[in-house]
C-alpha positions as CSV (number, residue, x, y, z in Angstrom):
1,X,205.9,-66.4,123.3
2,X,203.0,-66.8,120.7
3,X,199.9,-68.0,122.7
4,X,197.3,-67.0,120.6
5,X,198.0,-70.3,118.3
6,X,197.9,-72.6,121.6
7,X,194.4,-71.0,122.5
8,X,193.2,-71.5,119.3
9,X,193.9,-75.1,118.8
10,X,192.9,-76.3,122.2
11,X,189.7,-74.5,121.7
12,X,188.9,-76.5,118.5
13,X,190.1,-79.6,120.2
14,X,187.4,-78.9,122.9
15,X,184.7,-78.0,120.7
16,X,184.7,-80.9,118.5
17,X,185.3,-84.0,120.1
18,X,183.5,-86.5,117.9
19,X,186.2,-88.7,117.2
20,X,185.7,-89.7,120.9
21,X,182.0,-90.8,120.5
22,X,181.0,-94.2,120.1
23,X,178.2,-95.5,117.9
24,X,176.7,-98.8,116.9
25,X,176.6,-99.5,113.0
26,X,173.2,-97.6,113.0
27,X,174.7,-94.6,114.2
28,X,172.9,-94.7,117.4
29,X,175.6,-93.3,120.2
30,X,176.1,-95.3,122.9
31,X,176.3,-93.2,126.5
32,X,180.2,-92.7,127.2
33,X,181.4,-91.8,130.9
34,X,183.9,-89.2,131.4
35,X,187.1,-91.1,131.0
36,X,185.8,-91.9,127.4
37,X,184.4,-88.6,126.8
38,X,188.1,-87.2,127.3
39,X,189.5,-89.4,124.8
40,X,190.9,-91.7,127.6
41,X,191.5,-95.5,127.5
42,X,191.4,-98.0,130.2
43,X,190.0,-97.9,134.0
44,X,191.7,-94.7,134.8
45,X,191.4,-92.9,138.3
46,X,193.4,-90.0,137.8
47,X,195.2,-87.8,135.4
48,X,198.1,-85.3,136.7
49,X,199.0,-82.7,133.9
50,X,201.9,-80.1,134.1
51,X,202.1,-77.5,131.2
52,X,205.5,-76.1,131.2
53,X,207.6,-73.5,128.9
54,X,209.3,-75.3,126.1
55,X,213.2,-74.6,125.8
56,X,214.7,-75.9,122.5
57,X,218.6,-76.4,123.3
58,X,220.6,-77.8,120.6
59,X,217.8,-79.5,118.8
60,X,216.4,-81.1,121.8
61,X,213.3,-79.9,123.7
62,X,213.8,-79.6,127.2
63,X,211.0,-78.0,129.9
64,X,211.4,-74.5,131.3
65,X,209.1,-72.8,133.8
66,X,206.0,-74.4,134.7
67,X,203.0,-72.7,133.2
68,X,199.8,-74.6,135.0
69,X,198.6,-77.6,136.6
70,X,196.0,-79.9,136.5
71,X,194.6,-82.7,138.2
72,X,191.3,-84.9,137.4
73,X,190.1,-87.7,139.3
74,X,187.1,-90.2,138.4
75,X,185.3,-92.7,140.2
76,X,185.4,-96.5,139.1
77,X,182.4,-95.9,136.9
78,X,185.0,-93.5,134.8
79,X,183.1,-90.3,135.7
80,X,184.7,-87.2,137.1
81,X,184.2,-86.2,141.1
82,X,187.2,-83.8,141.0
83,X,188.9,-81.7,139.1
84,X,191.8,-79.2,140.4
85,X,193.4,-76.5,137.9
86,X,196.0,-73.8,138.5
87,X,197.8,-71.2,136.4
88,X,201.0,-70.7,138.1
89,X,201.1,-67.0,137.7
90,X,198.1,-66.9,139.9
91,X,195.4,-65.8,137.6
92,X,193.5,-69.0,138.2
93,X,193.5,-71.5,141.0
94,X,190.4,-73.5,141.6
95,X,189.2,-76.5,142.8
96,X,185.7,-78.0,141.3
97,X,183.2,-80.8,142.7
98,X,181.0,-82.8,140.9
99,X,178.2,-84.0,142.5
100,X,176.3,-87.4,141.2
101,X,172.9,-88.9,141.7
102,X,172.3,-92.9,142.3
103,X,172.5,-93.2,138.5
104,X,176.0,-91.7,138.5
105,X,174.5,-88.6,136.3
106,X,176.2,-85.4,136.9
107,X,173.5,-83.2,139.2
108,X,175.8,-80.4,140.4
109,X,179.3,-78.9,140.2
110,X,180.9,-76.5,142.4
111,X,184.1,-74.3,141.9
112,X,185.6,-73.4,144.9
113,X,188.6,-70.7,145.6
114,X,191.8,-71.3,147.3
115,X,190.4,-70.0,150.5
116,X,187.5,-72.5,150.0
117,X,184.7,-69.7,148.9
118,X,182.1,-70.8,146.7
119,X,183.0,-69.2,143.5
120,X,180.2,-70.5,141.0
121,X,178.3,-73.8,140.6
122,X,175.9,-75.3,138.3
123,X,172.9,-77.3,138.4
124,X,172.2,-79.9,135.8
125,X,168.7,-81.5,134.8
126,X,169.1,-84.8,132.8
127,X,166.7,-87.2,131.0
128,X,165.7,-91.0,131.5
129,X,168.8,-91.5,129.5
130,X,171.4,-89.7,131.4
131,X,171.5,-86.8,128.5
132,X,171.9,-83.4,130.0
133,X,168.9,-81.2,129.1
134,X,169.3,-78.2,131.2
135,X,172.1,-76.3,132.8
136,X,171.7,-73.6,134.7
137,X,175.1,-71.4,135.7
138,X,175.3,-69.3,138.7
139,X,178.0,-66.9,139.5
140,X,178.2,-65.8,142.6
141,X,176.9,-68.8,143.7
142,X,173.5,-67.7,144.6
143,X,173.1,-65.6,141.2
144,X,172.1,-67.1,138.1
145,X,174.5,-65.8,135.3
146,X,173.1,-68.0,132.4
147,X,171.2,-71.1,131.0
148,X,171.7,-73.7,128.5
149,X,169.0,-75.9,127.0
150,X,169.6,-79.0,125.0
151,X,167.6,-81.2,122.6
152,X,168.5,-85.0,121.2
153,X,167.6,-86.9,118.0
154,X,166.5,-90.3,118.2
155,X,170.0,-91.6,118.1
156,X,170.9,-89.8,121.5
157,X,173.0,-87.0,119.1
158,X,172.9,-83.5,120.7
159,X,171.2,-81.6,117.7
160,X,170.6,-78.3,119.5
161,X,171.8,-76.2,122.5
162,X,170.1,-73.1,123.3
163,X,171.7,-70.4,125.3
164,X,169.6,-67.7,127.8
165,X,170.6,-64.7,129.7
166,X,170.3,-64.2,133.2
167,X,167.0,-62.4,133.0
168,X,165.7,-65.5,130.9
169,X,166.0,-63.4,127.2
170,X,167.2,-65.7,124.4
171,X,171.2,-65.0,123.7
172,X,172.3,-67.6,120.6
173,X,171.9,-70.8,119.6
174,X,173.9,-73.8,118.1
175,X,172.9,-76.8,116.1
176,X,175.0,-79.8,115.0
177,X,174.8,-82.2,112.1
178,X,175.7,-86.0,111.7
179,X,176.8,-88.2,109.2
180,X,174.9,-91.9,108.6
181,X,177.5,-93.1,111.0
182,X,176.8,-90.7,114.1
183,X,180.2,-88.9,113.6
184,X,179.5,-85.0,114.4
185,X,180.4,-83.1,111.0
186,X,178.9,-79.5,111.3
187,X,178.5,-77.3,113.9
188,X,176.6,-73.8,113.5
189,X,176.3,-71.0,115.9
190,X,173.4,-68.4,115.3
191,X,173.0,-64.8,116.6
192,X,169.8,-63.4,118.5
193,X,168.3,-62.5,115.0
194,X,168.9,-65.7,113.8
195,X,171.6,-64.9,111.3
196,X,174.6,-67.2,111.1
197,X,177.5,-66.0,113.7
198,X,180.1,-68.8,112.4
199,X,180.2,-72.5,111.4
200,X,182.5,-75.3,112.2
201,X,182.8,-78.7,110.1
202,X,184.3,-81.9,110.9
203,X,185.9,-84.5,108.4
204,X,186.3,-88.3,109.5
205,X,188.8,-91.1,108.1
206,X,187.3,-94.6,107.5
207,X,187.8,-95.4,111.0
208,X,185.9,-92.7,112.3
209,X,189.0,-91.1,113.6
210,X,188.6,-86.8,113.2
211,X,190.9,-86.0,110.5
212,X,190.3,-82.2,109.8
213,X,188.3,-79.5,111.3
214,X,187.5,-75.9,109.7
215,X,186.4,-73.1,111.7
216,X,184.6,-70.4,109.3
217,X,183.0,-66.9,109.6
218,X,179.6,-66.0,108.7
219,X,180.6,-65.4,105.0
220,X,181.8,-68.7,104.5
221,X,185.3,-67.5,104.8
222,X,187.8,-69.8,106.8
223,X,189.2,-68.7,109.8
224,X,191.3,-71.5,111.0
225,X,191.6,-74.8,110.2
226,X,193.0,-78.2,112.1
227,X,194.4,-81.6,110.8
228,X,194.9,-84.7,112.4
229,X,197.4,-88.0,111.8
230,X,196.6,-91.1,113.5
231,X,198.8,-94.4,113.8
232,X,197.6,-98.0,113.0
233,X,196.1,-97.9,117.0
234,X,194.2,-94.9,116.6
235,X,196.6,-92.7,118.6
236,X,197.0,-89.0,117.3
237,X,200.4,-88.8,116.0
238,X,200.6,-85.1,114.9
239,X,198.1,-82.3,114.5
240,X,198.6,-79.3,112.7
241,X,197.1,-75.8,112.5
242,X,196.6,-73.3,109.5
243,X,195.9,-69.9,110.4
244,X,194.8,-66.9,108.6
245,X,195.2,-63.3,109.3
246,X,192.4,-60.5,109.5
247,X,193.8,-59.1,106.1
248,X,193.6,-62.6,104.4
249,X,197.2,-63.8,104.7
250,X,197.3,-67.6,105.4
251,X,200.0,-69.2,107.4
252,X,200.5,-72.3,105.3
253,X,201.7,-74.2,108.5
254,X,200.9,-72.1,112.0
255,X,201.5,-75.0,114.4
256,X,201.4,-78.4,115.2
257,X,201.2,-81.1,118.2
258,X,203.3,-84.0,118.8
259,X,202.2,-86.8,121.4
260,X,203.7,-89.8,123.1
261,X,201.8,-92.7,124.6
262,X,202.0,-94.9,127.3
263,X,201.2,-98.5,126.9
264,X,197.2,-98.3,127.4
265,X,197.2,-95.7,124.3
266,X,196.9,-92.4,126.3
267,X,199.0,-89.4,125.5
268,X,201.7,-88.8,128.4
269,X,203.4,-86.1,126.8
270,X,202.8,-83.4,124.1
271,X,204.7,-81.0,122.8
272,X,202.9,-77.8,120.9
273,X,205.4,-76.0,118.2
274,X,205.1,-72.7,116.4
275,X,205.7,-72.7,112.8
276,X,205.0,-69.2,111.2
277,X,207.6,-69.1,108.6
278,X,210.5,-68.8,110.9
279,X,211.4,-72.7,111.7
280,X,209.8,-74.9,114.0
281,X,210.0,-73.6,117.3
282,X,208.6,-75.5,120.5
283,X,206.2,-73.4,122.5
284,X,204.9,-76.0,125.4
285,X,205.6,-79.2,126.8
286,X,202.7,-80.7,128.4
287,X,203.3,-83.9,130.6
288,X,200.5,-86.2,132.0
289,X,200.8,-88.6,134.9
290,X,198.1,-91.2,134.6
291,X,197.0,-93.5,137.4
292,X,194.7,-96.4,136.9
293,X,192.3,-98.7,139.1
């Protein structure tokens, strides 16, 4: 099974989530809770997610063996308080507990192994608006692994992230650009010497929905591209990925994702297809059970 496409497409989805940002007419970003950041709608209490091998049986996509399980739990303010994640092959089995202050701002996250031992933790510093300005990551839990600092513009947009090694030395920098409506349209990652490492651009439709993401190498050659189509309610109907091999060979349609939604507009079924010139082949089926307050 080709897992490379799934990893690459999911990475693009995670890195560029500007379609879930909420802006006013002047582009000033409204503070979002975790439910909104994940693109969920309604007063979500928990999300249970199971991913399975997809089996094509006479044109019908069925579930095979289970790959992974994830559960997220949110408080009544829409912020995450717990996350459980398990790969069924045993490679990853963790529980993360999120601690918050009186303003419900995230100040610490602790990752536990199945035996209850603390695997790693992160401490978070926030400004008066609740924007994270510094994250210190520890692994093991008493040893600093790396640090991130964040800068924002007057509209509340994250415009610069600096990454540091455990000894305090600089590692790399990431910058972001936005359009007049506050949509994130560009990410640039720079190496230690200040040279460009890679770049990502995003395009949005007139409703602010993200419709295209392109990843580039430092020489501006395209690595990977994704495109999205939406229904009249702003739900993603289809997500296609276009890959380019190291020798420059382009896969016209390497794969795509189709979704099914509940009455709140949250997807409850996702089918990832692989299409590398061999015909449409289902790779994984992911189902979500969403509980609301």
